[in-house]
C-alpha atoms as one frame of an Amber mdcrd trajectory, in Angstrom:
protein
   3.199 -13.939   8.648   2.009 -11.952  11.566  -1.759 -11.482  12.865  -1.043
  -7.723  11.980   0.558  -6.071   9.222   3.626  -3.553   9.277   5.522  -1.148
   7.055   8.919  -3.033   6.489  10.682  -0.576   4.083  10.134   2.374   2.053
  12.217   3.932  -0.618  11.800   7.766  -2.085  13.457   8.800  -5.534  13.631
  11.899  -7.075  10.132  13.759  -4.732  10.635  16.972  -3.573  14.432  17.895
  -2.349  14.702  14.348  -1.742  17.351  12.524  -4.410  17.567   8.596  -2.666
  16.454   7.263   0.391  15.257   4.195   1.813  14.167   3.577   5.177  14.063
  -0.344   6.786  11.935   0.195   9.712  11.084  -2.184  12.451   7.671  -3.312
  14.187   8.150  -1.002  17.428   8.788   2.101  17.750  10.298   4.399  14.812
  10.965   7.756  15.131  12.334  10.204  12.383  13.561  13.444  13.025  16.083
  16.752  11.213  16.422  20.036  10.914  13.277  22.060   9.804  13.177  22.289
   6.206  15.597  18.613   5.634  12.570  16.704   4.054  10.293  14.975   6.842
   7.658  15.768   5.457   8.533  14.373   2.342   8.624  10.922   3.339   5.126
  11.450   4.848   4.257  12.912   1.180   5.495   9.532  -0.284   3.722   7.800
   1.855   0.420   9.222   1.191   1.139   8.568  -2.507   1.251   4.750  -1.544
  -2.289   5.628   0.453  -3.581   6.630  -2.963  -3.146  10.677  -2.902  -3.993
  12.363  -5.611  -0.465  13.383  -8.106   1.168  16.317  -7.951   3.726  16.983
 -10.665   4.899  19.773  -8.377   6.394  17.047  -6.305   8.818  15.555  -8.830
  12.176  16.762  -7.961  13.188  19.625 -10.553  15.548  18.444 -13.400  14.156
  14.978 -12.916  11.333  13.058 -15.377   9.574  11.456 -12.606   9.331  10.487
  -8.791   9.080   7.185  -7.556   7.961   5.626  -4.209   7.700   1.705  -3.336
   6.732   0.598   0.276   6.939  -3.250   1.193   4.456  -4.107   3.790   4.228
  -7.556   5.788   0.745  -8.783   5.587  -1.556 -11.351   7.070  -2.730 -14.016
   4.765  -6.134 -12.976   5.291  -5.039  -9.789   3.230  -3.624 -11.308   0.662
  -6.657 -12.635  -1.225  -7.780  -9.275  -2.305  -4.193  -8.826  -3.935  -4.396
 -11.882  -5.882  -7.871 -11.379  -6.986  -6.592  -7.922  -8.773  -3.923 -10.155
 -10.397  -1.100  -9.682  -7.679   1.133 -11.964  -6.355   1.973 -12.116  -2.210
   5.082 -13.989  -2.188   6.111 -14.816   2.052   3.596 -12.621   3.027   5.128
  -9.359   1.255   3.225  -7.151  -0.238   5.054  -4.347  -2.641   3.497  -1.101
  -3.593   4.624   1.232  -6.019   3.656   4.986  -7.178   5.167   6.786  -9.998
   4.468  10.527 -11.191   5.630  11.854 -14.292   6.850  15.824 -14.257   3.709
  15.499 -16.868   1.344  14.506 -14.109   0.720  11.311 -15.084   0.503   8.865
 -12.222   0.990   4.953 -12.875   0.751   2.765  -9.305   1.353  -1.312  -9.053
   0.368  -3.977  -5.893   2.860  -6.968  -5.889   2.991  -6.554  -9.685  -0.706
  -5.871 -10.790  -1.756  -2.705 -12.322  -4.075  -0.627 -10.438  -5.399   3.090
  -9.750  -4.973   5.543  -6.991  -8.657   4.833  -5.551  -7.751   0.890  -5.466
  -4.517   1.942  -3.698  -6.292   3.254  -0.622  -8.922   0.251  -0.529  -6.018
  -1.676  -0.665  -3.626   0.059   2.469  -6.786   1.157   4.247  -6.311  -1.678
   6.739  -2.859  -1.341   6.885  -1.742   2.049   7.451  -3.240   5.187   9.445
  -1.622   8.695   9.345  -2.379  11.133  11.662  -1.227  14.752  11.660  -2.756
  17.907  12.648  -5.749  16.948  10.231  -6.511  14.157  12.205  -7.450  16.634
  15.004  -9.832  18.422  13.060 -11.394  15.097  11.964 -12.357  13.815  15.299
 -14.081  16.867  16.311 -16.730  15.629  14.289 -19.336  13.290  15.491 -19.267
  10.474  12.244 -15.271  10.454  12.994 -16.536  10.386  16.800 -18.547   7.552
  16.280 -16.355   5.439  14.204 -13.461   5.375  16.890 -16.218   4.264  18.968
 -17.500   1.161  16.782 -14.092   0.535  16.329 -13.569   0.134  20.187 -16.921
  -1.687  20.662 -15.672  -4.365  18.482 -17.647  -7.803  17.886 -20.203  -6.992
  20.443 -21.590  -3.602  18.866 -20.592  -5.261  15.035 -23.021  -7.987  15.097
 -26.034  -5.952  16.980 -24.783  -3.043  14.321 -24.751  -5.869  11.021 -28.569
  -7.252  12.349 -30.100  -3.791  12.205 -28.149  -2.749   9.503 -30.019  -5.742
   7.482 -33.251  -5.194   8.598 -32.692  -1.335   7.998 -32.375  -2.315   4.437
 -35.222  -4.369   4.244 -37.604  -1.785   6.119 -36.733   0.927   3.311 -37.295
  -1.466  -0.028 -40.819  -2.543   1.133 -41.512   2.061   2.168 -40.424   2.502
  -1.499 -42.915  -0.477  -2.662 -45.620   0.878  -0.592 -44.837   4.492  -2.246
 -45.069   3.024  -5.295 -48.420   1.511  -5.140 -49.840   4.186  -3.498 -48.937
   6.536  -6.216 -48.979   4.579  -8.936 -53.187   3.573  -7.713 -54.704   5.868
 -10.148 -53.290   4.595 -12.800 -53.641   1.058 -11.959 -56.055  -0.417 -14.423
 -53.824   0.925 -17.383 -50.555  -0.631 -16.095 -52.394  -3.678 -15.483 -53.393
  -3.777 -19.586 -50.250  -2.995 -20.313 -48.559  -5.864 -18.131 -51.022  -8.129
 -18.908 -50.493  -7.006 -23.118 -46.684  -7.692 -22.476 -47.268 -11.064 -20.628
 -49.841 -12.084 -23.230 -47.324 -11.100 -26.470 -44.870 -12.402 -24.915 -46.313
 -16.136 -24.686 -47.201 -15.837 -28.101 -44.233 -15.100 -29.715 -42.233 -17.254
 -26.863 -38.518 -15.697 -28.461 -35.779 -17.838 -27.468 -32.058 -16.476 -26.349
 -30.370 -14.738 -28.776 -32.457 -16.134 -31.187 -32.393 -12.616 -33.171 -29.073
 -13.151 -34.255 -29.250 -16.957 -34.697 -32.193 -16.445 -37.791 -30.728 -13.542
 -39.074 -27.596 -16.025 -39.785 -29.975 -18.622 -40.999 -31.978 -15.713 -43.573
 -28.312 -14.634 -44.854 -27.678 -18.117 -45.712 -30.781 -19.352 -47.251 -30.898
 -16.377 -49.536 -27.373 -16.754 -50.456 -27.491 -20.414 -51.992 -26.732 -20.267
 -55.234 -23.604 -18.035 -54.611 -22.440 -20.198 -51.910 -23.337 -23.251 -54.261
 -20.722 -21.516 -57.134 -18.012 -20.470 -54.493 -18.293 -24.097 -52.952 -18.204
 -26.110 -56.652 -15.481 -23.729 -58.226 -13.444 -23.905 -55.311 -13.828 -28.353
 -55.247 -13.241 -28.437 -58.944 -10.119 -26.700 -58.467  -8.784 -28.483 -55.960
  -9.827 -32.054 -57.212  -9.807 -31.357 -61.212  -7.756 -34.863 -62.517  -5.578
 -32.139 -64.675  -4.110 -29.124 -62.944  -5.973 -29.332 -59.528  -4.560 -28.823
 -56.630  -4.577 -32.322 -54.844  -2.865 -33.652 -58.583  -0.358 -31.072 -58.441
   0.150 -31.648 -54.683  -0.048 -35.374 -55.089   3.290 -35.119 -57.790   5.393
 -33.236 -55.686   4.227 -35.459 -53.017   5.788 -38.417 -55.466   9.036 -37.181
 -56.459   9.895 -35.894 -52.861   9.198 -39.664 -51.777  11.708 -41.248 -54.327
  14.720 -39.048 -52.171  13.239 -39.986 -48.910  16.070 -40.160 -46.358  19.202
 -38.630 -48.810  19.101 -35.251 -47.361  17.452 -34.023 -43.980  16.231 -30.752
 -45.255  14.390 -32.380 -48.109  13.063 -34.607 -46.485  11.692 -31.743 -44.293
  10.043 -30.203 -47.244   8.762 -33.434 -48.140   6.648 -33.869 -44.737   5.177
 -30.314 -44.941   4.223 -31.047 -48.774   2.552 -34.183 -47.564   0.433 -32.199
 -44.852  -0.203 -30.006 -47.087  -1.946 -32.728 -49.458  -3.729 -34.081 -46.644
  -5.573 -30.529 -45.305  -6.192 -30.008 -49.163  -7.900 -33.071 -49.423  -9.701
 -32.785 -45.939 -10.996 -29.399 -47.388 -11.858 -30.675 -50.681 -14.074 -33.809
 -48.685 -15.831 -30.911 -46.651 -16.609 -28.807 -49.970 -18.235 -32.229 -51.264
 -20.151 -32.569 -48.271 -21.421 -28.745 -47.818 -22.480 -28.648 -51.997 -24.484
 -31.827 -50.632 -26.362 -29.771 -47.836 -26.765 -26.577 -50.031 -30.596 -27.171
 -50.896 -32.592 -24.039 -51.542 -35.920 -23.829 -49.106 -38.413 -20.629 -50.303
 -40.807 -21.748 -47.415 -38.034 -21.742 -44.726 -36.671 -18.502 -45.924 -40.542
 -16.860 -45.542 -40.875 -18.272 -42.199 -37.555 -16.734 -40.810 -38.094 -13.560
 -42.418 -41.731 -13.310 -40.687 -40.100 -14.485 -37.728 -37.815 -11.814 -37.620
 -40.284  -8.899 -38.002 -42.257 -10.252 -35.386 -39.091  -9.718 -33.398 -38.243
  -6.416 -34.425 -41.819  -5.263 -33.919 -41.929  -6.660 -30.741 -38.692  -4.977
 -29.410 -39.836  -1.729 -31.092 -43.017  -1.776 -28.979 -41.154  -3.056 -25.391
 -38.237  -2.442 -25.903 -35.279   0.432 -26.442 -33.543   1.163 -29.442 -30.233
  -1.494 -28.645 -29.050  -4.541 -29.768 -32.105  -6.798 -30.665 -31.103  -9.540
 -28.428 -30.036  -7.406 -25.787 -33.423  -6.070 -25.508 -35.114  -8.802 -25.767
 -33.013 -10.133 -22.561 -34.180  -7.097 -21.150 -37.831  -7.589 -21.611 -37.942
 -11.373 -20.311 -36.577  -9.623 -16.744 -39.729  -7.511 -16.741 -41.807 -10.379
 -18.137 -40.379 -12.484 -15.326 -41.663  -9.429 -12.805 -45.035  -9.223 -14.314
 -46.988 -11.403 -12.498 -46.113 -10.143  -9.414 -46.700  -6.944 -10.570 -50.019
  -7.531 -12.044 -50.928  -8.985  -8.464 -50.005  -6.157  -6.317 -52.054  -3.976
  -8.535 -55.366  -6.022  -8.712 -54.848  -6.290  -4.880 -55.368  -2.459  -4.892
 -56.324  -1.212  -1.393 -55.730  -4.538  -0.316 -52.112  -5.090  -0.992 -51.500
  -1.437   0.347 -53.197  -2.861   3.461 -51.162  -5.365   3.698 -47.956  -3.451
   2.855 -48.779  -1.527   5.520 -48.925  -4.154   8.277 -45.502  -5.580   7.376
 -43.709  -1.841   7.679 -45.569  -2.063  10.789 -44.300  -5.190  12.257 -40.778
  -4.890  10.765 -40.657  -1.374  11.910 -41.240  -2.797  15.410 -37.632  -4.955
  14.636 -36.020  -1.909  13.506 -36.574  -0.377  16.978 -35.643  -3.126  18.998
 -32.464  -3.366  16.982 -31.682   0.545  17.396 -32.052   0.010  20.940 -29.250
  -2.732  21.301 -27.232  -0.915  19.035 -27.720   1.859  20.936 -27.089  -0.027
  24.632 -23.642  -1.556  23.293 -22.599   1.743  22.266 -23.174   2.892  25.927
 -21.605   0.191  27.213 -18.526   0.856  25.020 -18.547   4.391  25.950 -18.441
   3.830  29.503 -15.481   2.207  28.941 -13.799   4.278  26.429 -13.946   6.962
  28.783 -12.513   5.573  32.077  -9.778   4.234  29.818  -9.007   7.322  28.051
  -9.059   9.665  30.985  -6.440   7.591  32.416  -4.143   7.462  29.517  -4.601
  11.594  29.031  -4.005  11.600  33.280  -0.659   9.956  32.217   0.141  12.438
  29.949   0.139  15.586  32.537  -3.735  16.417  31.882  -4.460  14.677  35.893
  -7.121  17.001  36.373  -8.969  16.380  32.621 -11.972  14.003  31.830 -12.426
  12.510  28.708 -16.104  11.706  27.736 -17.539   9.775  24.991 -21.520   9.899
  25.399 -24.223   8.666  23.401 -27.292  10.617  22.403 -30.136   8.376  21.277
 -33.928   9.635  20.744 -36.128   8.530  23.227 -37.110   5.490  22.349 -40.826
   5.005  24.257 -41.728   8.045  22.654 -42.626   8.883  19.213 -39.502   8.647
  17.005 -39.468  10.311  13.059 -37.902   8.279  10.400 -34.987  10.392  10.128
 -33.943   8.999  13.453 -33.035   6.185  11.731 -30.065   5.668   9.545 -27.693
   3.191   8.152 -25.702   3.562  11.278 -28.441   3.529  13.968 -30.153   6.407
  16.024 -27.351   7.375  18.182 -24.745  11.088  17.652 -21.706  10.355  19.343
 -20.474  13.936  21.520 -16.885  13.590  22.858 -16.163  16.179  25.345 -13.547
  17.077  27.773 -13.825  18.395  31.654 -10.614  20.577  32.626 -11.276  19.858
  36.265 -13.881  18.395  38.675 -16.467  21.324  38.734 -15.981  22.624  35.490
 -18.370  21.909  32.585 -18.126  19.326  29.913 -16.960  21.302  26.542 -16.954
  19.474  23.786 -13.900  18.595  21.785 -12.510  20.681  19.822 -13.754  24.026
  21.812 -12.270  23.081  25.394  -9.141  22.058  24.254  -6.018  23.469  23.014
  -3.787  21.899  19.830  -1.387  20.448  21.906  -4.179  18.845  23.779  -6.385
  17.790  20.989  -2.536  15.935  20.200  -2.635  14.105  23.440  -6.184  13.415
  23.294  -5.850  11.879  19.981  -2.814  10.219  21.134  -4.348   8.519  24.022
  -7.580   7.282  21.829  -5.563   5.508  19.613  -3.532   4.146  23.136  -6.568
   2.591  23.663  -8.427   1.909  20.650  -4.911   0.169  18.927  -5.562  -3.740
  21.114  -9.008  -4.152  18.921  -7.958  -2.551  15.838  -7.099  -3.762  13.017
  -4.545  -1.577  11.520  -1.023  -2.276  11.108   1.067   0.834  11.390   0.178
   4.405  12.639   1.834   7.406  11.569   2.297  10.455  13.922   3.205  13.675
  12.070   4.288  15.924  14.840   1.529  14.696  17.273   3.839  16.838  19.997
   2.937  20.057  18.584   2.159  22.342  21.395   3.577  19.667  24.164   6.685
  20.315  25.843   8.615  19.339  28.983   7.125  16.494  31.086   4.149  16.162
  28.495   6.749  15.436  25.780   8.257  12.492  27.940   4.586  11.277  28.658
   3.865  11.615  25.322   6.724   9.560  24.371   5.739   6.978  27.036   2.452
   6.597  25.158   3.886   6.195  21.714   5.869   3.513  22.887   2.905   1.317
  24.492   1.142   1.927  21.600   4.129   0.077  19.287   3.503  -2.807  22.006
   0.855  -3.618  19.654   0.877  -1.831  16.494   3.883  -0.454  14.411   4.600
   3.241  15.191   6.316   5.342  12.545   6.883   9.282  14.479   7.793  12.447
  13.234   8.789  14.679  15.515  11.194  17.707  17.370  11.172  16.704  20.569
  14.253  15.227  22.232  11.674  13.838  24.886   9.737  11.706  22.457  12.747
  10.890  20.385  14.204   9.111  22.899  11.954   6.411  23.383  12.489   5.029
  19.876  13.330   1.589  18.888  14.647   2.642  15.642  15.762   6.112  15.427
  16.166   7.952  11.565  17.713  11.499  10.726  16.990  13.247   7.876  19.736
  15.449   7.196  20.026  17.864   3.570  23.761  18.565   1.468  23.478  21.705
   0.140  25.990  21.371  -3.665  25.802  24.990  -5.490  22.236  24.984  -6.681
  21.229  21.344  -6.219  20.137  20.607  -2.150  20.057  16.705  -1.535  18.032
  15.136   1.128  18.813  11.495   2.346  17.720   9.261   5.588  19.918   7.475
   8.133  19.480   4.736  10.932  21.392   6.488  13.524  23.622   4.285  16.132
  23.532   4.776  20.014  26.212   7.164  19.875  24.725   8.721  17.113  21.513
   8.680  18.584  23.293  10.796  21.540  24.868  13.546  19.391  21.012  13.900
  17.638  18.983  14.388  20.822  21.833  16.571  21.748  20.917  18.454  18.742
  17.717  18.754  19.322  17.773  19.915  22.871  20.502  22.498  22.808  20.814
  23.228  19.224  24.512  21.937  19.599  25.415  18.369  19.491  28.878  18.870
  20.883  27.761  20.173  23.745  28.621  18.274  27.016  26.107  19.108  29.142
  23.606  18.411  26.639  25.139  15.145  25.806  24.598  13.917  29.626  20.773
  15.198  29.170  20.396  13.104  26.124  22.121  10.131  28.011  19.802  10.618
  30.265  16.847  10.723  28.338  17.803   7.784  26.435  18.162   5.940  29.460
  13.984   6.403  30.455  13.568   3.793  27.872  15.010   0.859  29.678  13.225
   1.881  33.189
């Protein structure tokens, strides 16, 4: 197994215009090209279904009962345990995912043989694959996503500080909630104390045991039915053991007859064995009935005691519990009794306890503040490095004068912080922006970048973050939108650089990008009357020249286009 996962193969059947297709992918840069409408988007749709996307019956190919898509991932051993916990079997590091959608909208999914739901598929695939399309460019303008990307780049140093902060943050909020409850309940303190003390006293007096009600009820039922039980057991014992006509007598006679013919016929010997076994089983049952009869004894005083005990248990639960099963309610009450002493102590403490908690909260808030500062410091350090590295990448993507910034906006830690300043992720807001030229203003992403520029910035971020990111496969859907010329060549170069750290799959219309592929697939469609079929094939070097020539000039037979295609393909070896 490798240290990082990758997608080995994806198969599709009856999805949209695709009849049957299969792609065997490599670890490097995989490129999908084809004419508009050929079905490239359907391949991404198939992957989205495997990532847990909502099923849609309209995706099922016209005239088919269901669509089926499957994918095989190579995963490290660290990811196998979760699959096996679900009931799946990961063999030789291969995770096999399947998803089917019927024409009536019903969906089924499996993970290496284990049946799972769509949300579980999402959990499984989250560390395996990330799809970036135009929607990814809209997500990156959000502060939350920007913080996630920065934290991912920051790595272990930040995660350690953030983990300590989160622990303190949760403790702080728990203590605040406890203090609020004490203050709120101060007016009703005496009543609460009385109720809790009464509960503890009555519990101590009753001394119920685990599942006692069911045991008492069973014994009452037996004692109340002694005569019925005696008649039943005696009748059965008589029927079995009666000297003339009893089951044992009859079976004994049959056994003797069969024993006389033993060894003369195998079939009869087998029957004789069954009869003998039946004889001994019935004999054991008879002995058990005799013993049971001897043990039966009416005990009116015991019955009275048990009925009183049952009534006491029911009365207790009606007062302190709910309307559910008596034993279940008693188990819930037991938990309340266990915490009653602490609650009584808190309530008895009154203002002293409130003052004590306030002091504790003040102390832990100091720790929370220190933890937040440490998180901010780690982010600021990482943000500076990220800004420099992404700016360098952007410069290589034909944006030489553009500067990328990842700024960490924190509150004034020396001033008075508001409660709302503290969140589960710290006190920071992340603002990513660009500066188009040296003397130009810094403008937030989404406001100061075109669609093509946003695509390049997103790509630059992925290239920089990939070395520390756990995701094994990146999929880019027309990340080159709005890009052309030299910039397109540089996009291809960066995608190839990204593929040195992780598997990359790219859907593109640009020949300058396709030329960098380690493995090139073309999606083509054939029309047969009313039926449109789409399929995927891997191109050899000669076919790649023709496909890139088509992408360049719209004509795969153009000599000049083929020469240009060959020139583009030669770049990859430089």
